[in-house]
N, C-alpha and C positions, 0 to 999 in steps of 0.2 A: 624384422626378425632375422636372426642369424641363420646362415645355411651351413650345415656341417655334413661331412661324410658320415656314413652310418657309424663308423667306429670313433669319430671325433678327432681324427688325425687332421692337422691343418692342411688346407688346400693351397695356401699362398704364404708369402714371406711375412705379411702383416699378422696373419693368424699364428704363424710360428713364433713371432716375436711376443705376441700376447701370452702364449703358453709358456714360453721361456722365462718371462718376467713376472709371472703370477706369484702372488704372495700367499695363496691359500693351499698350495701343494697339489693342485690339480694335475693329473697326468694326461688329460686329453681335453679338447674344447667343450665337449658335452658336460664333463664334470666341472670345468671352470665356469660354465654358464650356470649350472645348478648351484654351485657354492656362492657365486656372486649374487644370484637371486635370493638365496637364503639370507645372506648378510644384509642385503638391501631391505628385505621385508622385515627382518629383525630390527634394524635401525629405524625404520619408519614407525614401528609400533612401540618403541621405547619411550 
């Protein structure tokens, strides 16, 4: 499982790169994780 700061601000360079390159418009890592989970679940049930 991913470890996030309470506010979802990236702790390291890898996490910053994930957030900077996301295609779902997430503004923090918590939101990115939630949106990716929604997309994954949606695609698995289609």
